[in-house]
C-alpha positions as CSV (number, residue, x, y, z in Angstrom):
1,X,36.7,19.8,197.1
2,X,36.1,16.7,194.9
3,X,39.1,15.1,193.3
4,X,38.1,16.0,189.7
5,X,37.6,19.6,190.7
6,X,40.9,19.7,192.6
7,X,42.7,18.2,189.6
8,X,41.2,20.7,187.3
9,X,42.1,23.6,189.6
10,X,45.6,22.5,190.0
11,X,46.0,22.1,186.3
12,X,44.6,25.7,185.6
13,X,47.1,27.1,188.2
14,X,49.9,25.2,186.6
15,X,49.2,26.4,183.1
16,X,48.9,30.0,184.1
17,X,51.8,30.2,186.5
18,X,54.2,28.1,184.5
19,X,53.6,30.3,181.5
20,X,54.4,33.4,183.7
21,X,57.5,31.8,185.1
22,X,58.8,31.0,181.6
23,X,57.7,34.0,179.7
24,X,57.6,36.9,182.1
25,X,60.3,36.1,184.6
26,X,62.8,34.3,182.3
27,X,66.2,35.6,183.3
28,X,65.0,38.0,186.0
29,X,64.7,35.3,188.7
30,X,68.2,34.1,187.8
31,X,69.6,37.6,188.0
32,X,67.8,38.4,191.3
33,X,68.9,35.3,193.2
34,X,72.5,34.4,192.9
35,X,74.1,31.0,193.6
36,X,76.4,30.2,196.4
37,X,79.6,31.4,194.7
38,X,82.0,30.3,191.9
39,X,83.4,26.8,191.3
40,X,86.2,25.6,189.1
41,X,85.0,24.5,185.7
42,X,88.0,24.0,183.4
43,X,91.3,25.4,182.2
44,X,91.9,27.2,178.8
45,X,94.8,28.9,177.2
46,X,95.6,32.4,178.4
47,X,94.0,35.3,176.3
48,X,95.0,39.0,176.5
49,X,92.9,40.6,179.2
50,X,92.6,37.5,181.5
51,X,93.3,38.1,185.2
52,X,96.9,36.9,185.9
53,X,95.6,35.7,189.3
54,X,93.7,32.9,187.5
55,X,96.8,31.4,185.9
56,X,97.1,27.7,186.6
57,X,100.9,27.4,187.2
58,X,100.9,23.6,187.3
59,X,99.2,23.2,183.9
60,X,101.3,26.1,182.5
61,X,104.5,24.4,183.5
62,X,103.3,21.0,182.1
63,X,102.1,22.4,178.7
64,X,104.8,25.0,178.3
65,X,102.1,27.6,177.5
66,X,100.1,29.8,179.8
67,X,96.7,28.4,181.0
68,X,94.1,30.0,183.2
69,X,91.4,28.5,185.4
70,X,87.8,29.1,184.3
71,X,85.1,29.4,187.0
72,X,81.3,29.2,186.7
73,X,78.6,30.2,189.1
74,X,77.2,27.6,191.4
75,X,73.6,28.1,190.5
76,X,71.7,25.6,192.4
77,X,69.7,27.2,195.3
78,X,67.2,26.0,197.9
79,X,64.0,28.0,197.9
80,X,61.5,27.8,200.8
81,X,58.0,29.2,200.7
82,X,56.9,30.2,204.2
83,X,53.2,30.4,203.8
84,X,50.7,32.0,206.2
85,X,47.6,29.8,206.3
86,X,45.8,31.7,209.1
87,X,42.1,32.7,208.9
88,X,42.8,36.3,207.9
89,X,44.1,35.2,204.5
90,X,40.5,34.1,203.6
91,X,39.5,37.8,203.4
92,X,38.8,39.4,200.1
93,X,36.3,41.9,198.7
94,X,36.9,41.9,195.0
95,X,37.6,39.1,192.5
96,X,39.8,37.0,194.8
97,X,40.8,36.4,198.4
98,X,44.3,36.9,199.7
99,X,44.6,33.1,199.8
100,X,43.8,32.8,196.1
101,X,46.4,35.4,195.4
102,X,49.0,33.7,197.6
103,X,48.4,30.3,195.8
104,X,49.1,31.8,192.4
105,X,52.2,33.6,193.6
106,X,53.6,30.5,195.4
107,X,53.1,28.4,192.2
108,X,54.8,31.1,190.0
109,X,57.8,31.3,192.3
110,X,58.0,27.5,192.5
111,X,58.0,27.1,188.7
112,X,60.5,29.9,188.4
113,X,62.8,28.1,190.8
114,X,62.3,24.8,188.9
115,X,63.2,26.6,185.6
116,X,66.6,27.4,187.2
117,X,67.0,23.9,188.5
118,X,66.6,25.0,192.2
119,X,65.1,22.9,194.9
120,X,61.8,24.1,196.3
121,X,60.1,23.4,199.7
122,X,57.1,24.8,201.6
123,X,56.3,25.5,205.2
124,X,52.7,26.2,206.3
125,X,52.2,28.3,209.4
126,X,49.3,29.6,211.5
127,X,50.2,30.1,215.2
128,X,51.7,26.6,214.9
129,X,53.4,24.5,212.1
130,X,50.6,23.2,210.0
131,X,52.8,21.4,207.5
132,X,56.2,21.1,206.1
133,X,57.3,19.8,202.6
134,X,61.1,19.4,202.4
135,X,62.9,21.0,199.4
136,X,63.0,18.8,196.3
137,X,63.0,19.2,192.5
138,X,60.6,18.3,189.8
139,X,57.1,19.1,188.5
140,X,55.3,16.4,190.6
141,X,56.8,18.0,193.7
142,X,55.6,21.4,192.8
143,X,52.1,20.1,192.1
144,X,52.2,18.4,195.5
145,X,52.9,21.9,197.1
146,X,50.0,23.4,195.1
147,X,47.6,20.6,196.0
148,X,48.5,21.0,199.7
149,X,47.9,24.7,199.5
150,X,44.4,24.2,198.0
151,X,43.4,21.4,200.4
152,X,45.1,22.1,203.7
153,X,42.7,22.5,206.6
154,X,44.7,24.3,209.4
155,X,44.2,23.2,212.9
156,X,44.3,26.8,214.0
157,X,43.1,30.0,212.5
158,X,45.5,32.2,214.5
159,X,48.7,33.9,213.3
160,X,52.2,33.7,214.8
161,X,54.8,34.0,212.1
162,X,57.6,33.8,214.7
163,X,56.8,30.0,215.0
164,X,57.4,29.6,211.3
165,X,60.6,31.6,211.4
166,X,62.0,29.6,214.3
167,X,61.2,26.3,212.6
168,X,62.8,27.6,209.3
169,X,66.0,28.5,211.2
170,X,66.1,25.1,212.9
171,X,65.2,22.8,210.1
172,X,67.0,24.6,207.1
173,X,70.6,24.4,208.1
174,X,72.1,25.7,204.9
175,X,71.4,29.2,203.7
176,X,68.3,29.4,201.5
177,X,66.0,31.9,199.9
178,X,62.8,32.1,201.9
179,X,59.8,33.9,200.6
180,X,57.5,34.7,203.6
181,X,54.0,35.2,202.2
182,X,51.5,36.7,204.6
183,X,49.3,39.7,205.4
184,X,51.7,40.3,208.3
185,X,48.9,41.3,210.6
186,X,50.8,40.6,213.8
187,X,49.7,40.0,217.4
188,X,49.8,43.2,219.4
189,X,50.7,41.6,222.8
190,X,54.2,42.9,223.7
191,X,55.7,39.4,224.3
192,X,54.4,38.1,220.9
193,X,55.6,41.2,219.1
194,X,59.0,40.8,220.6
195,X,59.2,37.1,219.7
196,X,58.4,38.0,216.1
197,X,61.1,40.7,216.0
198,X,63.8,38.6,217.5
199,X,63.1,35.5,215.4
200,X,62.9,37.6,212.2
201,X,66.3,39.0,213.0
202,X,67.8,35.5,213.6
203,X,66.3,34.1,210.4
204,X,67.4,37.1,208.3
205,X,71.0,36.7,209.4
206,X,71.0,33.0,208.4
207,X,68.9,33.1,205.3
208,X,68.0,35.4,202.4
209,X,64.5,36.5,203.5
210,X,62.0,38.1,201.1
211,X,58.7,39.4,202.5
212,X,55.6,39.3,200.2
213,X,52.9,41.3,202.0
214,X,49.4,40.5,200.7
215,X,46.4,42.7,201.4
216,X,42.9,43.6,200.3
217,X,42.3,47.3,199.4
218,X,39.4,47.3,202.0
219,X,41.9,46.7,204.7
220,X,43.9,49.8,203.8
221,X,40.8,52.0,203.1
222,X,37.6,51.1,204.9
223,X,34.7,51.6,202.6
224,X,31.7,53.8,203.5
225,X,28.9,51.2,203.5
226,X,27.0,52.1,206.7
227,X,26.8,49.6,209.6
228,X,29.0,46.7,208.9
229,X,29.2,43.5,211.0
230,X,32.6,42.0,210.7
231,X,33.9,38.7,212.1
232,X,37.6,38.4,213.0
233,X,38.6,35.4,210.9
234,X,41.2,34.3,213.5
235,X,39.4,34.8,216.8
236,X,35.8,34.5,215.7
237,X,34.9,37.7,217.5
238,X,32.1,39.8,215.9
239,X,32.6,43.6,215.6
240,X,30.0,46.1,214.5
241,X,31.5,49.1,212.7
242,X,29.7,52.3,211.6
243,X,31.7,52.8,208.4
244,X,29.6,55.9,207.6
245,X,31.5,57.7,210.4
246,X,34.5,59.6,209.0
247,X,36.1,59.3,212.4
248,X,35.9,55.5,212.4
249,X,37.4,55.4,208.9
250,X,40.2,57.8,209.9
251,X,41.0,55.7,213.0
252,X,41.2,52.6,210.9
253,X,43.4,54.3,208.3
254,X,45.7,55.5,211.0
255,X,46.0,52.0,212.5
256,X,46.7,50.5,209.1
257,X,49.4,53.0,208.3
258,X,51.1,52.5,211.7
259,X,51.1,48.7,211.2
260,X,52.7,49.1,207.8
261,X,55.2,51.6,208.9
262,X,56.3,49.4,211.9
263,X,56.7,46.4,209.6
264,X,58.6,48.5,206.9
265,X,61.0,49.7,209.6
266,X,61.5,46.2,211.0
267,X,62.2,44.7,207.5
268,X,64.5,47.5,206.5
269,X,66.6,47.2,209.7
270,X,67.1,43.5,209.0
271,X,67.8,44.0,205.3
272,X,64.7,42.0,204.2
273,X,63.5,42.8,200.7
274,X,59.8,43.3,200.6
275,X,56.9,44.1,198.3
276,X,53.2,44.7,198.9
277,X,50.7,43.1,196.6
278,X,46.9,43.9,196.6
279,X,44.2,41.4,195.7
280,X,43.0,43.6,192.9
281,X,46.5,44.3,191.6
282,X,48.9,42.7,189.1
283,X,51.3,40.5,191.1
284,X,53.5,39.9,188.0
285,X,54.4,43.6,188.0
286,X,55.1,43.5,191.7
287,X,57.4,40.5,191.4
288,X,59.2,42.0,188.4
289,X,59.8,45.2,190.5
290,X,61.1,43.0,193.3
291,X,63.4,41.0,191.0
292,X,64.7,44.2,189.2
293,X,65.4,46.0,192.5
294,X,67.5,43.0,193.7
295,X,69.9,43.0,190.8
296,X,70.4,46.7,190.3
């Protein structure tokens, strides 16, 4: 991608997602993701209805009138985007790929965080750590994250999110909000599956994890288009499928539902909020649903 083309694409993404973060998610992000607690702000004179536990007895004695302590929420948060950059995210059958969708969502979340004066960082994961951008504030920092998303050439096309979760737990010492964005197509080898479960459990205890599961409708419901040669984007292996066969489509649908059910159960057990977003869907509605569910 040439520099002029990249600049124009980054600018288009900024205009669209910044408007969404300001107009659509104003207030909802703030309500959905709370600060670390309450900190002392000031004292003021007691008013009927104030909690007597908030009385500042030192000031009260000095002023000869009753004063109470006023607290305010510590709003500043650290937000991490844990981004799957494996080969399977390049898949898409309609207007956009899963990676296109992921880029817009990541930018929207980043600008929403910036609107609330939160720090934002990014972690790029395949079956290894492909890149890490430490949390900072500012528009130029967010644009750096977007440019990296658009230009990153991963060293591997495989997937192992457990590597990213382990890195997040190690490098991010204070509690943060971590949006894990992936198709969550996980390795089926028992050892790899166990590593993902255990590292998810550890990360969820330390941080506020939110899973954004991206998918293309063709993954959930295999279309009837006759003989279809497909290449696994991660392994490069070619597979010939007879999609005209109802049995083939049923087996695929069963596999897909089992994958989703297993992931849903794992996330629920670890109290990880989650939402599924299709490439042909409206991600703004999905994010609004997520935000609203969090502050009910």
